[in-house]
N, C-alpha and C positions, 0 to 999 in steps of 0.2 A: 297441656303447649308450651313450649320450648320459651319464651320467654323473647325472641328473637324478634319477634311482633315489635314491642317497645324498642328494640335498638334502632328498626327500625323507621317506629316511628324519630326520635329521641334525632334522626338523619336526616330525619323532613323537617326540622325542626316541630314535628308537634310533639306535647308533652306525652308524660311515660301516664297510659294506663293505670301504674302502680305508684308516679313521681307526677304526681300530679301541677305540685308546687313548686317543682326544679323548673325554673330558668332554663331554658333553651338555646345556645347560641351559636354560631354558623353550623353547615352542619356539617356530617364527618366527611372526613376531605377525603376521597378519591384517587385515585391510583396515579394521580401527577399532585400534591397531596401535602400539607405532613411530611415530611419523609422524617422529622426528625425535631418538631417541635419543643424553639425555648432553649434547643444543646446550641452548642459551638460546632467551629464545621473541624469536622473527622475526614482528614486525606492520607494519603497508603500512607506507612510508619517512616517513608524513607525521604519525604519532604517535610518541610518547617514548619510550623504556621507560628504568627508575630500576635502579641494578645495585643497590637492594633486591628488586626485579622477581627478577634473575638471578639471587638469590641465596636467594632462594624456593622457585624453580622450583630450583637443584639440588639442593638439601633432600628436594623431595620425587620429586626422583624417586631418589632411591637411598634413599627409602622403598617406592615403586609405579612403575614406568617407564612403563608401560603405564600406570595412573589419571593422572602428571602428565599428558602429550603428549596425552590424552583432551586435557583443562582447556587445552592449547592450541591457540582454536578459530583462530587467525592459520596453523600450517603442516595445520591436516585441513582448512578451509577454498584454502588451497593445493596441497593430494597430492589431494582428494578434485575440482581443476578439472585436476588428469596424468593421474587417475585417469580422467576425463570425456572428455579430448582422444581415449585410445583411440581411439574411433570416431569420430572428424571423418572429415568428405571424404577416400577419397584426395587426391586430384590439394589439398588441402589439407596435407594429413600432405608430400607426398612434394617437391610446387613450391621451399620453402625447405629450407633447412641450420642449424641450433637458432643464434639471434639469438648468443645469448654465446662462436661458435667465430668465431676468424684462423684461417686459413695462416697459416701459419709459414718456417722454410726451403723449400728443394728437398730430395728425399730422394734426387735425383741427383749434388746438392753445387750448386754460389754458382753454378756456369758457365752451369745447365738452371735458373736460378732461374723468369724471367720469361718465357722461351720454349718453343710449343711440340716438341715432340721428331719431330714425327710431319712430313715434310717435303711427303705427300704432301694438299693443302686436302679432298681428299672427306672424311679423315677427321676426326675429332668431335673437337674442344676438348679433352682430361682433364687440360691442363695442370694441375689440383689435386688430380687422382687422385697423381701424384709428390711433392706437398706438405704436410710437416707441417699435424696441426692445434695446434693450442693453444688454452687460455681465451683467452681476450678482459679482461685483467683490467680494464681500462680500463674498459667495460661492467657494472662491476662493482664497480665499487672505490668505488663512492661508499656503495653497500648495507656494503662489509665496517669502511669507516668511520666510518656511523654507526650500526652494527648491534651494534659487535663484535665481528667475525668475522672473522679471518686471511688466510694462503693454502690453511690447512693444512681453512678450509672445505670448499673446492676440489677437494682429493682425491680422490674417489673420479672430476667430472668430467674431470682431467688423466689419472688414466689409463681411463677411457675415450679421450681422446684419442690416451696409447701403442696399451690393442690396437686401434685404429686403421689409425694410422700401418702399422702389424705389417704387418696387414692388404692394407691398400693397398701396400707393399714387393713380395709375395705378388703379387696383382693386374697389379700397371708390371709385376713381369714376363712374367707369359698373357702380355701385349702387347705387351712387347718382342720377341718372343720367333714370337709372334705374327702381326707384323707389320712382322716384322725386315725384309724390303727398302724399306720404308717411312723408315724412324729414319736418320736425322745422325749419322754416326760412328761407326752398327756395335752391338749391342745388347752388349757384352761386356765393356765398360769399366761400363756403366750400372747390368749386375748383378750386378758382384761391391758395388757401391757397396749397394744394395737389401739387399742377400744379410747385408751389415759392417754396416747400421742396420738391421734386423731381432732383428739380435745384442744390439746394443748397446740398442737399445729395449724386449728383451727383456729384462734386467736390469734395466732402471730399474721395470718393473711391482715390483721385491722393497718396492722403499723407499714407491712408494704403497702396497706393503698393508702394510706396519710399519705409519704414519702414518697410514694409513685406522682397523688393527686399535687400534693406542692410543686412537683417538677415537671410534670408533662401535661397530667390531664389537666392542661386550663379552661374545657367542657365543666360547668356545671351535671348538664343530665349527661357526659359517659361520666364523668366521675361516679351520681346518686348508680349508672347502670350497675359496676364494678362495685361498687357497694351491697346492693344485692347480694350480690350476687356472694362474694364475704359472710356478707352475715345470711344467709341460709346456711356454709355448709356453716356453721360454729352454730344455727341454728338442729339441722342435722346430725349434726355429728353428739351431741348433749345429750337430741332422742337417744341417738341410741345407747350412749353412755347411761338413761334413763332403766333404757330396757335389756340393757345388760343383764344389769343388778336386783331393777326387779324380774327378771324369766329367767337370769341365767346365762350363762357364755358356753354353755359346751351342748347345745341343742340349736343348729341351725336354724331351723321355722321359726326357730322361737325370736329369731333378732333376725331374718331374711326380707323384710321392706323398708327396715330401715338402713341394715347394708346397702340395697339398692338405688332406695331415694342416696344416702350420702353419694357414691359413685355419680350417680348422675347429677347431684348439684356442683361435687368435683367436677364433671365431665365440661359441663355448664362454666363455670368461670372461666377450663382451658380452650373455652371457644374463644370469649369472650377476650380475653389474651388476646389468643391470636388474631384473633378482627383487628384489634386494637391496631395490631401489628400486623395484617396483608395493607390495613387504609392506609397507614404513613402516620398512628399519630404516634406511637412507638416508634423512639427511634433506634437506625440502629448504623451498624459501625464493625469493622472487618479485626482481622489479626491474624499478621501475617498471608493476604491476600486471604482469607477464612469470613467467612460472615458469620455473625454470629446471633441468633433469633430462636426464634422460643420454636420449636420440630414442628414439621408440618405435619401432619393427622395421622398419613400414612406411619411413618415412622415416630408418632408416638403411639396410635392401638395397636403398630409391626412393627417393630421393634423386641427384643425379646425382653422381655422381663423390666421393662422402661416400665410400663401405666399397667398391665398384669403378662398372663405364664401363655403366650402364642403359642410357642412349641409347645406343652402339655392341651393347648384348647384345639392345633388342630388331630392332635391323637383322640380327641374326641367326638373334634367333628367329626373324624370316618370313624368311631362308636357309634353315635346315633344314624350319621347313614346308611351303616351293614342294617342296626333297630327298624331304621322307616320300611326297610327293603321288604324285611320280614311282614312288617307288619300290611303293607301292603302286595303283596304275593297271595295271588291266586281271585283277586278283586276282579271283574272281569273288564271296569276301566283303562281310556289308555292315562296314565302315569308318569308319562314323556312333559306336560304341560305343569304340571301343578312339582315334577323334579326342573326342568329349565327354572321354574321357581322364586325356587329357592337353593340357586346355583347346584344345585345335582346330577347332571347332566353330564358325564363324565368325559362320553365325546365329544365336549362344546371345550374343552377341558388342555389348553393345546400344553402345556406345559408339566414336568419331568413327574413338580414336586405341586401337592397341591399346596394353595391361595399360600394359607400361613405359613408353609414351612420353607420359601423363599429361599435360600441362599443370593452372598454374593457372585459364588458361581455358577448358577443358575438367570438365564433370564425368563421371563415374563412378558409375555406379551398385555397381560389384563393394564388396565387405564390404572389411575390412582384411585377413580371412585366408585369402579366396579368392583378395586381389591376392597376398598373398602367395605364394604357392601361384604364383601365374605364374610371378613375380616369380625363386622359389629356381629353378622349373621351366629359366625364362628363362638363371642363373648355371650353369646342369649346360648346357646345350647349349650356352656360349660354355668355358666349362673341360676334357668332356671329345668334343663333338665336332671345335667350332673349333679345338681344336687338334691334334686327329688320333687322340688316347689314343682314341677307336675303332676305327679304325682299322687301332691298332700291336700290334706285336707282341708283347708287356706287357698288351698287353688280352686277346690270345685265349690266351695263355698262363692267365693267371690262371683267365678264366675255366673254361676245361678239368678246370684243379685245383680251384674254386669248386663241380662239379659232383664231382665223386668225393669229397665230405665225405660221413663219412659223418651219416645224421642217424638218432637215437633216435626212432622212431614214437612208446616210448611217452612220452616227454616231449612237452608237448601244444604246447606251445611252440615247442620245436626244431623236429618235427615239420611250422609252418605258418611255418619260416626264408627266406627268396630266398635262396640260393645268391648269390654274383659276386663278380667279382674287391678285398679287402679294402677299396682307399683308397674306391672307388664306392660296397662298406655303410656306410666310416664317413660318406661323405659323406651316402649317402642320410638315417642315421639325424639326422643334422646338423641334417638344413635338417625334416624332420616332427618328430622328438619333440618338441623343446626347446618348434616353435612352439603346436604338438599341445597343453601341456602348458599353455602362455599365454595361448589359444584357445580349440579343442577341437578332440575327434580328428576332425569330421566336416567336409570342406571341399565343402562343396554348390553349383551348378551356378547360373548366375544366373537362369532361370524354371526350376524347379523348386519353389520358393515360391511360385510368382502358379496354378503347374496343383494342386499341394496345395488351393491356398483358393478354387479351380474347381470341385473336385471336392465340400468339404466344402459351398457351396453349394449344387451342381449336392443335396446328398443331405439341403434339410434340418439339417445338421452347424453349425448357429448361436450353439453355446456357448461354442465357441473350444479349443482343443489344453493336455492339459496335460499333464507333460514330468515323466516318472519318469526320473528319474539322470542333472539337469540339471547337471552337472558346473562349470561356473563361468556357469551361464551363460547363453554367447556364443549361442548356435544361437536360445534362450530371443529375444536381444537386436534378435539378423537379422532372426530371422521376424515376431516382431508390430513391431515397426519399418517392415518388407517390405511388410506385408501389413494392420496392421490390427485381426488377428486379435487379439483377449480371449486374453491364456496366463498359464499358473498355472505355476515349474519348484517341482524336490524335489527331492532330494536327502539323501541315511543324510547327507553330511561336509558343508553348506555354506560353501565356504570364507568365507561373509560371520562364523562364532564363530567361537570361541576351540580349530576341530579342526580339522587339516590333514588334507587333500582324499589320499586312496589315490591321485589319476589328476593331481589338479593339484597340492599340496601349497599352497600359504598366496593362491598365487591369486587378490588380486581379482574379487569377484565380475563382469557385469557388467549381469547381470540380477537383480532379487528372491528370494533364493531362497527356500524355505520347507523348513525341515524334517520328513524325512519316514521314517515307519520301521513294517513289520509292517501298523501300525493304521491308518495314513495313510487308505489307497485304498478302507478296508469302511467308514469313517468318511465317507467320503466320498459314497459311492455310497448310504447308509443316513443322510446331514444334505439331498442333494438333489432323490433319488429316481427312479426309472429313463425316465420321459418324462426327466430333464433334463438322464440321463449319457446319454443316446441324442443326447442331440444336442451329445454332445462326442466331440472324437477327440483321444485316446492314443496321446502320442508320444515312442520307445524311440529315445534315439540311445546305439548301440554300447554297449546292455545287456555286463553286464562274462560271458566265455563261464570253464566252469564252473562255469554258478550254477543258481539254479531264479529269480532274479533273472523277470528276462525274462516265464518257463514262470507265475510263477506272478500276477505285472500282470496280465499282458491274461489269466487264465481269471477271478481277479476279477473284471476289468473286464467281460469277456466276460457274466461268472454275473449282476454290476451293472444289465444292461440298454446296457450299450456298443455302436455296434455300427460303428466305425472303428479300423485302427489305423497308425498311421505310422512305420514303419520304418524306422531309420538304423543302417546294420553291414554286415558278409556270413551271408552264410550258405557251413552248413557252413566256417567257416571262425576267425577272433579273436572274434568277439560272440558271444552266447543260446548258443543248447542247443538238440542233433536233437529232443528234447522241446514243446518252442517250438514252432521252424518245424514240427515236425507240429500243430500249434495252432490253428499259422493256419491252414494247409492245409482241414486234418477243419471247418473254421468258417467261412472266410473268402474273399471273393473279390479277388485280382491285377487290381487295376486302373487302376496307375500304375507306373510300376518308372525310374530313368535314375541313370546312374551315380553317382556322385560320381569329383572330383578326387582320380588317382593320384598317391601321395609315392614309387611305384618299385618300392614295395613289395603296398600299401592293393587291398584290393578291394571297399572301401564302397559301398555302393546305398542308392538313398531308395527306399522300398516304401507306396502302401498299398495296405492291404488293408482291404472292408467287406465286415462281411458278406454270407454268398449268400444267405439270405433279402429284403436289404434289395438285395444288386449285381441277383439275377433280376428284380425287381418295374420296376429299373428302366431305363426301354429305351435313354436319352443311355451309359450301362455297353458297355464300348467292355473286354468281357476277356482279358484275357492270359494268354497262356501261362503255369501254374499249375506249370511246369517254374523250381523252385528256381534250379539251377543249368547253363543248355540249355549241350550241348552248343557250342561255339562254329562246326561245321562247318557241323550239318547241320540245328544249335537243333531237330530232329522229340524228343530224347530226354534223360532225364538224361545230367548228364554223369557217371560210372565213374571216373576219373583229373585229377588239375591240375597241371600243369607246374608244378614247382617256380622256375621261374627267371624264368619269367612269369607268375604268378597269376591274371591274367583271362583263361587260356587257358586249359578245362577239353573232355573229349574222353567221349563215352559206346564207343567203338571202339578200336581201331587203326587201323583204315579209317580211320577218321574222320582218324584221327591222319597218318598217310598224306598225304590229297586235303587237306590245310593247311598243308601243309609251306613252297610257297615264301611263302604270307601270314603265318604264324609268323615264318619267321626275316625278315620284311622287321618285322610287331612287334617283336622284338625291340633292336629300332632306336631304338621309343622308350623305352628303359631305358639305352640307349652299349648294351646289351650285341652285340660281335658273330658275329656266325654265320658269317667267314671271316676267313679270313687264305692266302694267294698260295695262294692255289686249294683250303688248305685250308678244310671245315666244324663245324663243330661238331654233332660228334653225338649223336642225345637218344632213345632206347629207352623207347619205353610201354609198357614192362614191366618196367625196373629203378625202384628204388626211391627209387634217388636226381634221377630226371631227374623223375616224377610221383608224388606223389601220392595213393593209397587214399584216397576220399571217400567 
């Protein structure tokens, strides 16, 4: 897993699993918390700040940090602008690098500072990928000289630059070895320099951490987690160096695991630093009305060559799409659900260009999380498919070993794990877990919101949507922005309050979230009346498993006159409960279902349920099959078993399992699971509990 759970524990004042002796102070601040903890006031450049103001501010901070920072209007304005910019259009987020960054020396040495290393003219220029980035202090110097800031004010920015540079060492090695034929002078000497530089820069992270801790990270628990991220990068850089020395530097598969694990460690450090920023722990300021901050994930992963080569990654994605459609050609099964799950349903893409190649002159209808799903999957294709790993002996052997792990059916979460080679499991967690914590657990396809609005309109549901368990409010924000439907969102632990959320920590809300308790919905229904409630849709997104929350909420809604339930999550899986699912089937008609984007392990869907009497009375309604998990082969019966290695595949019988063999083998490739190596195939046994889970 990602280590995010430890962060949440610390946010809630609970000791870390890995640092149980660490004393944890106050909970992590929320969006109204410490904007510039320990920093002096920071006003607009044209205004003047006296020494008395600084002195007074510091005295107040000693008494009550959170209260004093709340009174720092300038910091608060800048901070709120940074939070607002998280939802900026994708084309504006990825078209430029942050203005405070400048290119430094080449990671390959001074001889290759300005010239491209690829000899082929067909290759996209990626020279900025293998150059260091640094803080452009000239652009920030005016701020420091007039406001009392020193270079120490930029420790978090310098730390971010080092994290990025280490990641780009790994990305450059991938490119060097994948496109070795196009490289002038061979790859070995370049790789040696990149491996050395990654280790050298990893050691510098500790220095930046200590400076940042002394200045801003006053909470020992916060500093401890960040230090753990830094030391993990350092140890994995050392592992890469040792493996490259012993196995050689000219074969990618020899150092593949170490490269990917170092990228994962770098991303974990980036996410941690970014989280500290948006939670208000790390100070924010602006220069000439431009906020200075660590880039949001769409910028970090989407701006070409900032963390990897997005332009080339988009080309590779197109190659992979053509490859998969050729593999699936001739199979008898409906391929659209699988294509939708992984974002290859072209009819669902309204952009002129694929998502990874959007420019500032083009508009994208993608929300940030949907874009990030496409982007992270693109890099996954580049790393695990384009590199040849998916077809390697190591991948095949590791997959066989993963399938033989013992699954404890009595452990709910263990029983729903998706076995895979360790490096692939870690990569999936890295791509999914932290983004879900920062945004939302469900990634909706582009056309789903329009379909929901259409169903609501056809059934006179004009009172809007009420969401219970809204988390960060990200889905509320996206649906409200794209549909203009009235929306109210509730959660038992809104992140806008000083109460860390179990799933999202202190991630600032994207939408106004109201406090929810067991009396909220009944009181709301009583105040609105049955006629009003029947004009409202209830939305539950990833309701917690092993809980009565979903059942209790829908039951109260139905009793109060509600007729429409929108559910986002899994059936017989990681969300809701069997009692909740039976309540839906007994009282509602399924009128719409669509696959959410999959992150490699989850199988979420968006489904819309209308009260049975209402659905029957509306002649426009085209009822869907009431099956919750229809057999992937026959589509006529409820499934009895679920494939562990690829959870989108479910079967009602061994006969359907056998008939689906060809299609299933090709489906595995979407998740980079090798089905064959050197004529030997991965063998699945329908009756083996290690291969299939009883539903």
